[in-house]
ZALOLO-912500 format. One record per residue (C-alpha): residue number from 1; x, y, z. Coordinates in Angstrom, 3 decimals. Layout:
N
<NUM; <X; Y; Z>>
...
***
This chain:
490
<1; <-83.312; 82.263; -144.337>>
<2; <-84.747; 85.911; -143.797>>
<3; <-84.549; 86.337; -147.521>>
<4; <-86.057; 83.159; -148.210>>
<5; <-89.170; 84.113; -146.639>>
<6; <-89.452; 87.823; -147.834>>
<7; <-88.848; 86.233; -152.062>>
<8; <-91.587; 83.413; -150.471>>
<9; <-93.854; 86.548; -149.273>>
<10; <-93.504; 88.592; -152.746>>
<11; <-93.589; 85.347; -154.736>>
<12; <-96.519; 84.658; -152.983>>
<13; <-98.509; 88.151; -153.453>>
<14; <-97.731; 88.164; -157.256>>
<15; <-99.693; 84.859; -157.279>>
<16; <-102.710; 86.373; -155.742>>
<17; <-102.265; 89.568; -157.654>>
<18; <-102.604; 87.281; -160.579>>
<19; <-105.255; 84.950; -159.922>>
<20; <-107.232; 88.392; -158.731>>
<21; <-106.982; 89.464; -162.226>>
<22; <-107.817; 86.065; -163.660>>
<23; <-111.000; 86.490; -161.850>>
<24; <-111.955; 89.880; -162.315>>
<25; <-114.424; 89.046; -164.872>>
<26; <-116.671; 86.713; -162.279>>
<27; <-115.999; 89.132; -159.188>>
<28; <-117.892; 92.182; -158.146>>
<29; <-115.468; 95.263; -157.532>>
<30; <-116.117; 95.113; -154.066>>
<31; <-115.200; 91.836; -153.253>>
<32; <-111.628; 92.221; -155.672>>
<33; <-111.402; 95.820; -152.981>>
<34; <-112.172; 93.399; -149.600>>
<35; <-109.179; 91.161; -150.998>>
<36; <-106.753; 93.670; -151.893>>
<37; <-107.556; 95.111; -148.560>>
<38; <-106.831; 92.195; -146.884>>
<39; <-103.651; 90.971; -148.589>>
<40; <-102.257; 94.309; -148.130>>
<41; <-103.237; 94.257; -144.333>>
<42; <-101.790; 90.954; -144.163>>
<43; <-98.320; 91.724; -145.784>>
<44; <-98.382; 94.728; -143.319>>
<45; <-98.738; 92.961; -140.073>>
<46; <-96.487; 90.011; -140.658>>
<47; <-93.902; 92.707; -139.603>>
<48; <-95.134; 93.187; -135.839>>
<49; <-95.867; 89.534; -135.502>>
<50; <-92.625; 89.124; -136.511>>
<51; <-90.746; 91.484; -134.049>>
<52; <-93.820; 89.453; -131.949>>
<53; <-92.690; 86.169; -132.394>>
<54; <-88.809; 87.513; -131.798>>
<55; <-89.652; 89.468; -128.602>>
<56; <-91.101; 86.321; -126.824>>
<57; <-87.899; 84.278; -128.862>>
<58; <-85.871; 86.788; -126.394>>
<59; <-88.156; 86.849; -123.039>>
<60; <-88.427; 82.880; -123.582>>
<61; <-84.486; 82.429; -123.543>>
<62; <-84.733; 84.922; -120.534>>
<63; <-87.253; 82.607; -118.425>>
<64; <-85.535; 79.718; -119.220>>
<65; <-82.175; 81.659; -118.109>>
<66; <-84.463; 82.531; -115.031>>
<67; <-86.063; 79.185; -114.440>>
<68; <-82.620; 77.496; -114.441>>
<69; <-81.063; 79.965; -112.133>>
<70; <-84.042; 79.718; -110.092>>
<71; <-83.194; 75.731; -109.979>>
<72; <-79.681; 76.680; -109.071>>
<73; <-80.695; 78.958; -106.386>>
<74; <-83.000; 76.684; -104.356>>
<75; <-80.339; 73.872; -104.900>>
<76; <-77.668; 76.500; -103.484>>
<77; <-80.143; 77.163; -100.715>>
<78; <-80.923; 73.244; -100.349>>
<79; <-77.123; 73.060; -100.015>>
<80; <-76.695; 75.905; -97.874>>
<81; <-79.339; 75.227; -95.310>>
<82; <-78.489; 71.769; -95.322>>
<83; <-75.179; 70.747; -96.481>>
<84; <-74.621; 67.675; -98.871>>
<85; <-75.567; 65.172; -97.161>>
<86; <-74.218; 62.539; -99.468>>
<87; <-70.427; 64.263; -99.572>>
<88; <-68.844; 63.757; -95.919>>
<89; <-66.319; 66.438; -96.679>>
<90; <-67.963; 69.263; -98.139>>
<91; <-69.359; 72.118; -95.561>>
<92; <-71.527; 71.781; -93.050>>
<93; <-75.359; 73.792; -93.817>>
<94; <-76.790; 76.804; -92.229>>
<95; <-78.904; 74.275; -90.332>>
<96; <-77.129; 72.133; -88.995>>
<97; <-74.108; 74.641; -88.345>>
<98; <-77.259; 77.092; -86.608>>
<99; <-78.038; 73.690; -83.907>>
<100; <-74.336; 73.367; -83.509>>
<101; <-74.332; 77.441; -82.329>>
<102; <-77.545; 76.726; -80.393>>
<103; <-75.770; 73.786; -78.259>>
<104; <-72.782; 76.128; -78.003>>
<105; <-74.590; 78.743; -76.645>>
<106; <-76.520; 76.437; -74.292>>
<107; <-73.517; 75.564; -72.770>>
<108; <-71.712; 78.981; -72.896>>
<109; <-75.063; 80.880; -70.804>>
<110; <-75.745; 84.327; -71.107>>
<111; <-72.763; 86.195; -72.802>>
<112; <-72.493; 89.833; -73.254>>
<113; <-69.999; 91.180; -76.448>>
<114; <-68.038; 94.204; -77.399>>
<115; <-68.622; 95.976; -73.914>>
<116; <-65.416; 98.776; -74.004>>
<117; <-63.349; 99.048; -71.138>>
<118; <-63.743; 102.229; -69.593>>
<119; <-61.734; 102.662; -66.456>>
<120; <-60.114; 100.468; -63.693>>
<121; <-58.940; 101.190; -60.441>>
<122; <-56.690; 98.136; -58.692>>
<123; <-56.008; 100.091; -55.425>>
<124; <-57.696; 98.889; -52.212>>
<125; <-60.412; 97.173; -53.727>>
<126; <-60.098; 97.019; -57.346>>
<127; <-63.049; 97.310; -59.616>>
<128; <-63.220; 97.288; -63.542>>
<129; <-65.603; 99.488; -65.221>>
<130; <-67.420; 98.488; -69.040>>
<131; <-69.566; 99.995; -71.185>>
<132; <-71.786; 99.182; -73.807>>
<133; <-70.586; 100.736; -77.188>>
<134; <-73.471; 103.520; -78.603>>
<135; <-75.128; 102.197; -81.147>>
<136; <-76.287; 105.138; -83.781>>
<137; <-79.547; 104.873; -85.530>>
<138; <-79.619; 105.218; -89.417>>
<139; <-82.326; 107.850; -89.915>>
<140; <-82.777; 106.326; -93.391>>
<141; <-83.714; 102.647; -91.509>>
<142; <-87.642; 102.720; -90.587>>
<143; <-86.996; 100.281; -88.355>>
<144; <-84.472; 101.963; -86.089>>
<145; <-86.392; 105.809; -86.469>>
<146; <-89.825; 103.569; -84.778>>
<147; <-86.930; 102.155; -82.472>>
<148; <-86.447; 105.916; -81.696>>
<149; <-89.955; 106.574; -80.255>>
<150; <-90.121; 103.474; -78.360>>
<151; <-86.757; 103.905; -76.547>>
<152; <-88.549; 107.043; -74.392>>
<153; <-90.708; 103.957; -73.529>>
<154; <-87.909; 101.426; -72.454>>
<155; <-85.993; 103.747; -70.220>>
<156; <-89.012; 104.550; -67.663>>
<157; <-88.602; 100.637; -66.711>>
<158; <-84.432; 100.467; -67.528>>
<159; <-83.172; 96.815; -67.012>>
<160; <-79.417; 96.212; -65.863>>
<161; <-77.009; 95.295; -68.660>>
<162; <-75.787; 92.114; -66.327>>
<163; <-78.157; 91.273; -63.313>>
<164; <-75.714; 92.179; -59.610>>
<165; <-73.846; 89.799; -57.675>>
<166; <-73.753; 87.362; -60.929>>
<167; <-70.410; 85.658; -60.733>>
<168; <-69.149; 86.321; -64.287>>
<169; <-65.627; 85.662; -66.536>>
<170; <-64.267; 88.590; -68.209>>
<171; <-62.277; 87.647; -71.554>>
<172; <-60.198; 90.201; -73.542>>
<173; <-61.287; 90.361; -77.597>>
<174; <-59.190; 90.484; -81.027>>
<175; <-59.535; 89.410; -84.114>>
<176; <-58.041; 86.172; -84.886>>
<177; <-56.924; 85.782; -88.847>>
<178; <-59.048; 85.814; -91.713>>
<179; <-61.625; 86.609; -89.264>>
<180; <-63.579; 90.002; -88.665>>
<181; <-65.522; 89.942; -86.161>>
<182; <-64.143; 90.366; -82.572>>
<183; <-63.700; 86.864; -80.830>>
<184; <-62.407; 86.434; -77.200>>
<185; <-58.438; 85.470; -77.281>>
<186; <-57.155; 86.657; -73.600>>
<187; <-58.791; 85.316; -70.352>>
<188; <-59.052; 88.239; -68.217>>
<189; <-60.455; 86.604; -64.729>>
<190; <-63.154; 85.649; -62.744>>
<191; <-65.386; 88.696; -61.605>>
<192; <-68.855; 89.362; -59.669>>
<193; <-71.192; 92.155; -60.616>>
<194; <-71.200; 94.894; -58.033>>
<195; <-73.264; 97.328; -59.566>>
<196; <-74.868; 97.388; -63.320>>
<197; <-77.154; 99.904; -65.074>>
<198; <-78.806; 99.717; -68.701>>
<199; <-75.149; 100.949; -70.588>>
<200; <-72.276; 100.554; -67.737>>
<201; <-71.633; 97.587; -65.203>>
<202; <-68.569; 97.492; -62.793>>
<203; <-67.156; 94.675; -61.842>>
<204; <-65.090; 93.377; -58.898>>
<205; <-62.583; 90.377; -58.982>>
<206; <-63.129; 87.294; -56.760>>
<207; <-59.489; 86.660; -55.769>>
<208; <-56.398; 88.411; -56.492>>
<209; <-55.457; 88.610; -60.439>>
<210; <-52.637; 87.199; -62.857>>
<211; <-49.675; 89.707; -63.046>>
<212; <-50.369; 89.374; -66.603>>
<213; <-54.236; 89.607; -66.569>>
<214; <-53.557; 93.075; -64.631>>
<215; <-51.266; 94.306; -66.984>>
<216; <-53.207; 93.501; -70.176>>
<217; <-55.595; 95.841; -68.423>>
<218; <-53.510; 98.915; -67.005>>
<219; <-52.188; 99.218; -70.015>>
<220; <-54.475; 99.173; -72.488>>
<221; <-54.699; 96.348; -73.967>>
<222; <-58.366; 94.820; -73.245>>
<223; <-59.912; 97.295; -74.541>>
<224; <-62.654; 95.278; -75.852>>
<225; <-64.516; 92.799; -73.694>>
<226; <-66.736; 89.851; -73.710>>
<227; <-68.666; 88.558; -70.336>>
<228; <-69.663; 85.092; -69.948>>
<229; <-72.540; 83.746; -67.747>>
<230; <-70.614; 80.395; -67.610>>
<231; <-66.727; 79.259; -68.642>>
<232; <-66.645; 77.713; -71.632>>
<233; <-66.943; 73.881; -71.547>>
<234; <-63.909; 72.207; -72.823>>
<235; <-64.420; 69.272; -75.860>>
<236; <-63.019; 67.340; -78.479>>
<237; <-64.308; 68.156; -81.222>>
<238; <-63.143; 71.991; -81.762>>
<239; <-59.615; 70.417; -81.841>>
<240; <-60.438; 68.399; -85.346>>
<241; <-59.979; 69.581; -88.913>>
<242; <-62.251; 70.395; -90.660>>
<243; <-63.630; 67.980; -93.400>>
<244; <-61.964; 64.970; -91.576>>
<245; <-64.039; 61.973; -91.119>>
<246; <-64.395; 59.634; -88.551>>
<247; <-61.945; 56.199; -89.062>>
<248; <-61.422; 53.013; -87.256>>
<249; <-57.695; 54.910; -86.655>>
<250; <-59.422; 58.072; -84.938>>
<251; <-63.040; 58.288; -83.290>>
<252; <-63.000; 61.801; -83.910>>
<253; <-61.103; 61.917; -87.558>>
<254; <-57.695; 63.599; -88.577>>
<255; <-56.557; 66.058; -85.401>>
<256; <-55.503; 69.672; -86.517>>
<257; <-51.824; 69.492; -85.575>>
<258; <-51.491; 73.241; -86.925>>
<259; <-54.051; 74.630; -84.495>>
<260; <-53.068; 72.895; -81.910>>
<261; <-49.959; 73.816; -81.943>>
<262; <-50.409; 77.419; -81.956>>
<263; <-53.060; 77.681; -79.363>>
<264; <-50.870; 75.385; -77.035>>
<265; <-47.389; 77.028; -78.155>>
<266; <-46.355; 77.909; -74.152>>
<267; <-47.838; 74.267; -73.519>>
<268; <-45.232; 71.127; -72.288>>
<269; <-44.998; 68.646; -74.687>>
<270; <-46.980; 66.346; -72.954>>
<271; <-49.746; 68.410; -73.125>>
<272; <-49.500; 68.726; -76.799>>
<273; <-48.841; 65.367; -77.174>>
<274; <-52.420; 64.766; -75.396>>
<275; <-53.912; 66.771; -77.541>>
<276; <-52.134; 65.286; -80.558>>
<277; <-53.445; 61.706; -79.416>>
<278; <-57.483; 62.676; -78.892>>
<279; <-59.334; 59.535; -80.287>>
<280; <-56.716; 57.602; -81.348>>
<281; <-55.913; 53.668; -80.146>>
<282; <-54.535; 53.335; -76.865>>
<283; <-51.377; 52.279; -75.695>>
<284; <-50.658; 49.931; -73.072>>
<285; <-49.023; 52.666; -70.346>>
<286; <-52.145; 54.805; -70.982>>
<287; <-53.741; 56.304; -67.307>>
<288; <-57.386; 54.338; -67.374>>
<289; <-59.167; 57.494; -66.875>>
<290; <-58.472; 58.152; -70.193>>
<291; <-58.767; 54.631; -71.503>>
<292; <-61.945; 54.357; -73.716>>
<293; <-63.703; 51.028; -75.533>>
<294; <-65.614; 51.309; -79.038>>
<295; <-67.706; 48.105; -78.295>>
<296; <-70.397; 45.859; -80.478>>
<297; <-73.996; 45.400; -78.990>>
<298; <-74.557; 41.654; -79.338>>
<299; <-77.971; 42.006; -78.310>>
<300; <-80.791; 44.352; -77.700>>
<301; <-80.163; 46.610; -74.467>>
<302; <-81.803; 49.261; -72.874>>
<303; <-79.893; 51.761; -70.549>>
<304; <-81.407; 54.650; -68.140>>
<305; <-79.452; 57.857; -69.638>>
<306; <-82.375; 60.136; -67.419>>
<307; <-81.776; 60.897; -63.656>>
<308; <-85.183; 61.381; -60.984>>
<309; <-83.803; 64.644; -60.314>>
<310; <-83.966; 67.588; -62.140>>
<311; <-82.280; 70.884; -61.628>>
<312; <-80.448; 73.255; -64.128>>
<313; <-76.575; 73.038; -64.631>>
<314; <-76.037; 76.914; -62.535>>
<315; <-77.085; 74.432; -59.595>>
<316; <-74.898; 71.430; -59.954>>
<317; <-73.652; 70.733; -63.256>>
<318; <-75.358; 68.384; -66.088>>
<319; <-75.045; 65.252; -64.439>>
<320; <-75.221; 63.110; -61.106>>
<321; <-72.863; 61.483; -59.686>>
<322; <-73.706; 58.201; -61.443>>
<323; <-73.706; 59.858; -64.772>>
<324; <-77.351; 60.304; -65.773>>
<325; <-78.183; 63.932; -66.885>>
<326; <-80.153; 66.246; -64.104>>
<327; <-80.579; 69.324; -66.767>>
<328; <-83.970; 69.135; -68.318>>
<329; <-82.222; 70.435; -71.746>>
<330; <-80.112; 67.138; -72.169>>
<331; <-82.567; 64.800; -70.829>>
<332; <-84.899; 62.265; -73.210>>
<333; <-88.138; 62.441; -71.671>>
<334; <-90.533; 60.333; -71.805>>
<335; <-88.967; 56.365; -69.981>>
<336; <-85.523; 58.397; -69.453>>
<337; <-84.601; 54.985; -71.600>>
<338; <-81.777; 54.875; -74.777>>
<339; <-82.828; 51.521; -76.689>>
<340; <-79.960; 49.923; -78.366>>
<341; <-80.254; 47.344; -80.956>>
<342; <-78.348; 44.426; -81.911>>
<343; <-74.827; 45.365; -84.121>>
<344; <-75.283; 48.609; -82.993>>
<345; <-71.739; 50.296; -82.238>>
<346; <-71.066; 52.571; -79.060>>
<347; <-68.278; 53.727; -77.410>>
<348; <-67.397; 54.232; -73.726>>
<349; <-65.573; 53.838; -70.603>>
<350; <-63.245; 51.073; -69.922>>
<351; <-65.585; 50.241; -66.637>>
<352; <-68.501; 50.623; -68.410>>
<353; <-67.602; 48.576; -71.195>>
<354; <-66.566; 45.852; -68.378>>
<355; <-70.121; 46.071; -67.521>>
<356; <-71.647; 45.631; -70.291>>
<357; <-69.260; 42.892; -71.412>>
<358; <-69.968; 41.005; -68.321>>
<359; <-73.918; 41.277; -68.555>>
<360; <-73.075; 39.256; -71.951>>
<361; <-75.033; 42.498; -74.681>>
<362; <-71.861; 43.640; -76.109>>
<363; <-68.318; 42.600; -77.371>>
<364; <-65.134; 44.682; -77.474>>
<365; <-64.207; 45.953; -80.869>>
<366; <-61.690; 48.581; -80.178>>
<367; <-59.666; 50.912; -77.196>>
<368; <-59.098; 54.395; -77.453>>
<369; <-57.390; 57.120; -75.690>>
<370; <-59.701; 60.069; -75.168>>
<371; <-57.716; 63.199; -73.568>>
<372; <-59.813; 63.837; -70.389>>
<373; <-61.921; 67.011; -70.397>>
<374; <-61.099; 69.919; -68.174>>
<375; <-63.684; 71.614; -65.800>>
<376; <-62.653; 74.734; -65.888>>
<377; <-64.471; 76.120; -63.207>>
<378; <-62.378; 73.698; -61.091>>
<379; <-59.137; 73.925; -63.212>>
<380; <-59.058; 77.769; -62.270>>
<381; <-59.859; 77.358; -58.859>>
<382; <-57.162; 74.522; -58.566>>
<383; <-54.996; 77.057; -60.273>>
<384; <-55.470; 79.954; -57.844>>
<385; <-55.011; 77.650; -54.953>>
<386; <-51.560; 76.615; -56.563>>
<387; <-50.456; 80.058; -56.895>>
<388; <-51.156; 80.845; -53.592>>
<389; <-49.190; 78.230; -52.419>>
<390; <-46.364; 79.028; -54.458>>
<391; <-46.698; 82.976; -53.498>>
<392; <-46.300; 81.403; -49.758>>
<393; <-43.662; 79.228; -50.862>>
<394; <-41.920; 82.163; -52.551>>
<395; <-42.144; 84.307; -49.222>>
<396; <-40.755; 81.426; -47.515>>
<397; <-37.985; 80.729; -50.101>>
<398; <-37.332; 84.145; -50.231>>
<399; <-36.914; 84.746; -46.370>>
<400; <-34.832; 81.527; -46.595>>
<401; <-33.110; 83.516; -49.235>>
<402; <-32.317; 86.656; -46.723>>
<403; <-31.444; 84.488; -44.312>>
<404; <-28.429; 82.134; -46.392>>
<405; <-27.705; 86.046; -47.935>>
<406; <-26.821; 87.069; -44.384>>
<407; <-25.170; 83.755; -43.419>>
<408; <-23.089; 84.306; -47.136>>
<409; <-22.327; 87.664; -46.126>>
<410; <-21.243; 87.142; -42.457>>
<411; <-19.096; 84.082; -43.908>>
<412; <-17.840; 86.479; -46.650>>
<413; <-16.270; 88.904; -43.494>>
<414; <-15.228; 86.225; -41.253>>
<415; <-13.010; 84.646; -44.557>>
<416; <-11.783; 88.419; -44.922>>
<417; <-10.696; 88.391; -41.276>>
<418; <-9.448; 84.942; -40.948>>
<419; <-7.738; 85.789; -44.401>>
<420; <-5.477; 88.128; -42.131>>
<421; <-5.291; 85.923; -39.643>>
<422; <-4.474; 83.213; -42.385>>
<423; <-1.391; 85.745; -43.546>>
<424; <-0.400; 86.664; -39.937>>
<425; <-0.547; 82.328; -39.000>>
<426; <1.217; 81.513; -42.263>>
<427; <3.918; 84.270; -41.454>>
<428; <4.528; 82.855; -38.255>>
<429; <4.777; 79.444; -39.686>>
<430; <7.646; 80.295; -41.988>>
<431; <9.341; 82.108; -38.728>>
<432; <8.363; 78.302; -36.855>>
<433; <10.047; 75.909; -39.434>>
<434; <13.187; 78.162; -39.625>>
<435; <13.178; 77.757; -35.548>>
<436; <12.091; 74.489; -36.027>>
<437; <14.750; 73.918; -38.300>>
<438; <17.585; 76.160; -36.156>>
<439; <15.948; 73.981; -33.287>>
<440; <16.964; 70.547; -34.943>>
<441; <20.209; 71.511; -36.686>>
<442; <21.344; 72.458; -32.646>>
<443; <19.344; 69.325; -31.368>>
<444; <21.483; 67.371; -33.969>>
<445; <24.622; 69.360; -33.093>>
<446; <23.806; 68.555; -29.248>>
<447; <22.271; 64.628; -29.756>>
<448; <26.045; 64.011; -31.533>>
<449; <28.321; 66.235; -28.695>>
<450; <25.947; 64.190; -26.001>>
<451; <26.910; 61.087; -28.042>>
<452; <30.561; 61.830; -28.216>>
<453; <30.262; 62.699; -24.940>>
<454; <29.049; 59.441; -23.434>>
<455; <31.364; 57.401; -25.625>>
<456; <34.302; 59.575; -24.034>>
<457; <32.439; 58.842; -20.448>>
<458; <32.154; 55.300; -21.003>>
<459; <35.859; 55.147; -22.101>>
<460; <37.246; 57.036; -19.294>>
<461; <34.500; 55.097; -17.337>>
<462; <35.975; 51.472; -18.434>>
<463; <39.626; 52.729; -17.736>>
<464; <38.604; 53.649; -14.438>>
<465; <36.947; 49.929; -13.898>>
<466; <40.530; 49.051; -15.330>>
<467; <42.624; 51.250; -12.928>>
<468; <40.821; 50.493; -10.093>>
<469; <41.534; 46.582; -10.410>>
<470; <44.653; 47.688; -11.095>>
<471; <44.962; 49.717; -7.549>>
<472; <43.258; 46.740; -6.311>>
<473; <45.370; 44.402; -7.079>>
<474; <48.540; 46.715; -5.879>>
<475; <46.801; 46.862; -2.479>>
<476; <46.635; 43.229; -2.501>>
<477; <50.134; 42.714; -2.952>>
<478; <50.891; 45.344; -1.024>>
<479; <48.946; 44.168; 1.715>>
<480; <50.629; 40.978; 1.224>>
<481; <53.818; 42.172; 1.299>>
<482; <53.252; 43.869; 4.503>>
<483; <51.823; 40.906; 6.434>>
<484; <54.588; 38.546; 5.463>>
<485; <56.841; 41.502; 6.537>>
<486; <54.417; 41.663; 10.118>>
<487; <55.135; 37.531; 10.409>>
<488; <58.696; 37.395; 10.041>>
<489; <59.485; 40.014; 12.305>>
<490; <57.119; 38.241; 14.944>>
***
């Protein structure tokens, strides 16, 4: 293509030269000179124009690439900000995540991350000292340089790191798998702030620490701390697998069994089973507290959700006794009512579903099992009371064990002494058996002799009786003879 244009340009110059040669008799010299100069300049400027066109073509391609990259960057920025709303399996955008983070931040209250463990004293009144890590300013950063100038003004009216007398909750920080930011991984107990400066805080446990907690602190395994104003709230969504979608089988989505098995390694099988079943269809033997019902409104209905009383969560929780919101951050506002249209679906507790069905405004769709959420404030108190009860029971059992051990020792001693007596008795018994057998033999001999003597005496007695009868007969015969002789003499 380049050679064709060059040939066309050469031909065009030759044609113009031929025309000028033909018109030399009619034109004057200055006209011919002007045309020749114009032709020369036109030929010369062809090359800069070609370079300019080539450069423009290249820059136009660059512009098109930049426009395409800009459109792609805007689309990616939109996806990063809002997420792909047409694909529920895609990652959530920064804006929804920021909203969720704001909700979690409200629930968690104030928190102080990355505090360094300085020292601890468990003699007498236990105390733990934490320090805020020093931030080294970057001399090349103008913001840090400006901040150094403002530090002197801030030091004139320093604020404590954590307000004194506040009850806080300590967690030991650590790094999880594929996570570079330290996260709370170990609960270290409930504390009260007894002293606080802008860079250091002293904590005192509100109750006896667990042996494991005290061991972690004393052995230096909790070097980095997170301090929370409120204990984290229990929930269902943290245990749902990322990207899962709610369906009729589970109202939250697929439960992340790997996460639950990893977190609840030391828990009982029943506890893990409750977490794994969370959001699934209920069973007939489920407790009433865990039975929730999905209902469909058969007509328009309005429910009052805001309480007339208003106070912060620190004063008494987020809801009143009837379940209405008392924290202004959770209230709907305006009339404090939520309106439901016909055909709307809602998951409520079983008793609430029964009440709505009794009113004739809803019908039953399905029943689900929802794990009862834990209020860790009361859980910790129950655990502490249970531990105190178990400790008292341990002391009682140890006392009973000592009593039983002393009884066992005394019994062993008695058995040892009785063993000697047993040996002596056994020897006596053997001698007694020998003597008994000898006496029995002697007794048998005596009985045999006595029997023989008795039989002999019986024979002698009978012989004597016979002799006595015979003597009587002889005596009678003699008497009769004497009497007869006497009578004859007379």
